[in-house]
Residue frames as qw, qx, qy, qz and C-alpha x, y, z in Angstrom:
[[0.946, 0.317, 0.069, 0.016, -28.47, -92.83, -3.46],
 [0.593, -0.524, 0.413, 0.451, -24.84, -93.85, -3.71],
 [0.461, 0.744, -0.328, -0.355, -22.89, -92.90, -6.76],
 [0.927, 0.287, -0.240, 0.024, -20.95, -95.44, -8.81],
 [0.325, 0.596, -0.579, 0.451, -17.66, -94.51, -7.21],
 [0.460, -0.410, 0.555, -0.560, -18.98, -95.21, -3.72],
 [0.949, 0.046, 0.072, -0.303, -20.58, -98.45, -4.87],
 [0.776, 0.441, -0.404, 0.203, -17.24, -99.60, -6.27],
 [0.042, 0.570, -0.606, 0.553, -15.40, -98.55, -3.12],
 [0.703, -0.284, 0.412, -0.505, -17.81, -100.58, -1.00],
 [0.957, 0.229, -0.162, -0.075, -17.18, -103.59, -3.25],
 [0.499, 0.532, -0.543, 0.415, -13.46, -103.16, -2.60],
 [0.311, -0.491, 0.532, -0.616, -14.11, -102.79, 1.13],
 [0.916, -0.103, 0.136, -0.364, -16.13, -105.99, 1.18],
 [0.878, 0.339, -0.303, 0.152, -13.24, -107.81, -0.49],
 [0.591, 0.141, -0.441, 0.661, -10.67, -106.32, 1.92],
 [0.372, -0.837, -0.359, -0.179, -12.36, -104.88, 5.04],
 [0.629, -0.632, -0.039, 0.451, -9.04, -103.95, 6.66],
 [0.557, 0.349, 0.222, 0.720, -7.69, -101.80, 3.81],
 [0.223, -0.599, -0.267, 0.721, -6.95, -98.35, 5.23],
 [0.061, -0.142, 0.389, 0.908, -6.85, -96.66, 1.83],
 [0.170, -0.427, -0.764, -0.452, -10.34, -97.88, 0.94],
 [0.285, -0.699, -0.568, 0.329, -11.75, -96.51, 4.21],
 [0.216, -0.464, 0.042, 0.858, -9.97, -93.23, 3.51],
 [0.001, -0.080, -0.609, -0.789, -11.35, -93.12, -0.04],
 [0.214, -0.597, -0.757, -0.161, -14.90, -93.76, 1.21],
 [0.281, -0.689, -0.365, 0.560, -14.64, -91.03, 3.83],
 [0.173, -0.329, 0.268, 0.889, -13.19, -88.62, 1.28],
 [0.049, -0.298, -0.729, -0.614, -15.92, -89.41, -1.26],
 [0.243, -0.720, -0.644, 0.085, -18.62, -88.74, 1.32],
 [0.287, -0.596, -0.116, 0.741, -16.84, -85.53, 2.28],
 [0.121, -0.069, 0.491, 0.860, -16.74, -84.43, -1.37],
 [0.187, -0.479, -0.727, -0.455, -20.50, -85.00, -1.53],
 [0.207, -0.398, 0.254, -0.857, -20.99, -82.88, 1.62],
 [0.805, -0.370, -0.404, -0.226, -22.35, -85.93, 3.43],
 [0.010, -0.661, 0.554, -0.505, -20.67, -84.90, 6.67],
 [0.794, -0.348, 0.321, -0.381, -22.34, -87.57, 8.80],
 [0.986, 0.139, 0.053, 0.070, -20.96, -90.47, 6.75],
 [0.497, 0.673, -0.360, 0.412, -17.63, -88.75, 6.12],
 [0.316, -0.649, 0.494, -0.485, -17.19, -88.32, 9.87],
 [0.929, -0.177, 0.231, -0.228, -18.21, -91.95, 10.48],
 [0.925, 0.307, -0.064, 0.216, -15.58, -93.32, 8.09],
 [0.272, 0.717, -0.416, 0.489, -12.80, -90.92, 9.11],
 [0.530, -0.569, 0.451, -0.438, -13.39, -91.92, 12.74],
 [0.989, -0.005, 0.130, -0.066, -13.45, -95.60, 11.83],
 [0.716, 0.552, -0.252, 0.346, -10.12, -95.06, 10.09],
 [0.027, -0.707, 0.486, -0.513, -8.55, -93.36, 13.13],
 [0.771, -0.384, 0.375, -0.342, -9.72, -96.24, 15.32],
 [0.977, 0.127, 0.165, 0.044, -8.60, -99.08, 13.05],
 [0.745, 0.332, 0.040, 0.577, -5.53, -97.40, 11.52],
 [0.286, -0.916, -0.116, 0.257, -4.28, -94.64, 13.85],
 [0.491, -0.432, 0.384, 0.652, -1.02, -94.44, 11.90],
 [0.419, 0.542, 0.551, 0.478, -2.79, -93.49, 8.64],
 [0.282, -0.355, -0.158, 0.877, -1.58, -89.91, 8.92],
 [0.004, -0.193, -0.459, -0.867, -3.54, -88.44, 6.00],
 [0.281, -0.605, -0.736, -0.116, -6.79, -88.91, 7.89],
 [0.353, -0.547, -0.442, 0.617, -6.10, -86.33, 10.56],
 [0.077, -0.136, 0.183, 0.971, -5.89, -83.28, 8.32],
 [0.281, -0.264, -0.611, -0.691, -9.18, -84.02, 6.58],
 [0.440, -0.545, -0.706, 0.102, -10.95, -85.05, 9.78],
 [0.291, -0.411, -0.290, 0.814, -9.76, -81.87, 11.48],
 [0.077, 0.018, -0.322, -0.944, -10.99, -79.75, 8.58],
 [0.368, -0.412, -0.733, -0.397, -14.33, -81.57, 8.68],
 [0.387, -0.548, -0.594, 0.444, -14.70, -80.84, 12.38],
 [0.126, -0.291, -0.032, 0.948, -13.98, -77.17, 11.68],
 [0.176, -0.161, -0.586, -0.774, -16.53, -77.18, 8.84],
 [0.456, -0.514, -0.684, -0.245, -19.28, -78.49, 11.12],
 [0.278, -0.778, 0.059, -0.561, -18.47, -75.99, 13.86],
 [0.869, -0.487, -0.035, 0.075, -16.50, -78.26, 16.17],
 [0.332, 0.828, -0.374, 0.253, -13.25, -76.31, 16.16],
 [0.451, -0.636, 0.581, -0.235, -11.98, -77.77, 19.45],
 [0.910, 0.031, 0.414, -0.014, -12.35, -81.31, 18.10],
 [0.687, 0.701, -0.074, 0.177, -10.50, -80.19, 14.99],
 [0.015, -0.831, 0.493, -0.257, -7.65, -78.82, 17.09],
 [0.705, -0.379, 0.581, -0.148, -7.43, -82.08, 19.08],
 [0.906, 0.342, 0.246, 0.035, -7.46, -84.04, 15.83],
 [0.467, 0.809, -0.286, 0.213, -4.58, -81.99, 14.42],
 [0.312, -0.709, 0.587, -0.234, -2.60, -82.58, 17.62],
 [0.848, -0.098, 0.516, -0.070, -3.11, -86.35, 17.43],
 [0.794, 0.593, 0.085, 0.104, -2.20, -86.25, 13.74],
 [0.173, 0.863, -0.435, 0.189, 0.99, -84.31, 14.44],
 [0.569, -0.495, 0.640, -0.145, 2.00, -86.96, 16.97],
 [0.888, 0.215, 0.408, 0.002, 1.28, -89.74, 14.44],
 [0.594, 0.786, -0.112, 0.133, 3.25, -87.88, 11.74],
 [0.135, -0.798, 0.566, -0.157, 6.23, -87.48, 14.08],
 [0.748, -0.248, 0.608, -0.090, 6.18, -91.19, 14.88],
 [0.831, 0.415, 0.347, 0.129, 6.17, -92.03, 11.17],
 [0.406, -0.434, 0.288, 0.751, 8.73, -89.31, 10.49],
 [0.344, 0.610, 0.577, 0.421, 6.41, -87.85, 7.85],
 [0.259, -0.353, -0.127, 0.890, 7.62, -84.26, 7.89],
 [0.095, -0.206, -0.479, -0.848, 5.39, -83.17, 5.00],
 [0.435, -0.573, -0.650, -0.245, 2.23, -84.30, 6.80],
 [0.471, -0.490, -0.428, 0.597, 3.55, -82.83, 10.04],
 [0.156, -0.094, 0.106, 0.978, 4.02, -79.46, 8.35],
 [0.274, -0.359, -0.550, -0.702, 0.49, -79.50, 6.90],
 [0.528, -0.574, -0.625, 0.044, -1.04, -80.53, 10.21],
 [0.408, -0.355, -0.279, 0.793, 0.97, -77.88, 12.06],
 [0.007, -0.095, -0.262, -0.961, -0.29, -75.22, 9.66],
 [0.430, -0.474, -0.604, -0.475, -3.90, -76.35, 10.07],
 [0.552, -0.507, -0.547, 0.373, -3.48, -76.48, 13.85],
 [0.288, -0.186, -0.113, 0.933, -1.95, -73.00, 13.96],
 [0.180, -0.255, -0.400, -0.862, -4.78, -71.61, 11.85],
 [0.533, -0.514, -0.624, -0.250, -7.52, -73.28, 13.91],
 [0.577, -0.499, -0.436, 0.477, -5.91, -72.26, 17.20],
 [0.034, 0.990, 0.124, 0.059, -5.45, -68.66, 16.02],
 [0.626, -0.577, 0.260, 0.456, -1.67, -68.94, 16.02],
 [0.611, 0.378, 0.375, 0.586, -1.15, -68.05, 12.39],
 [0.099, -0.910, -0.101, 0.389, 0.23, -64.57, 12.17],
 [0.607, 0.726, 0.003, 0.324, 2.10, -62.39, 9.74],
 [0.639, -0.257, -0.093, 0.719, 5.65, -61.27, 10.40],
 [0.091, 0.976, 0.188, -0.065, 5.78, -57.50, 10.66]]
């Protein structure tokens, strides 16, 4: 059963089916409820319809890692880093780079 927040988000989506933030909010709400199947569905829909919505890639990558698809997570971070560079979003680029490094085993301590 959908919660009230999801029901409201779907009302918003019906009113504006091309709104990237609403798709992101739906995916994030499903993710928060540990409904990985629907979270994945909406994050992927967002990357297809709005590939420049940079915030998607971090959360989608983390979701892939959570469900044991580390390689897909790594690819997702790489695509997100490219999108962040194109938008000149250095904050998102830094977060995606950190997630990528961690997933790829490149995070290390300076000795």
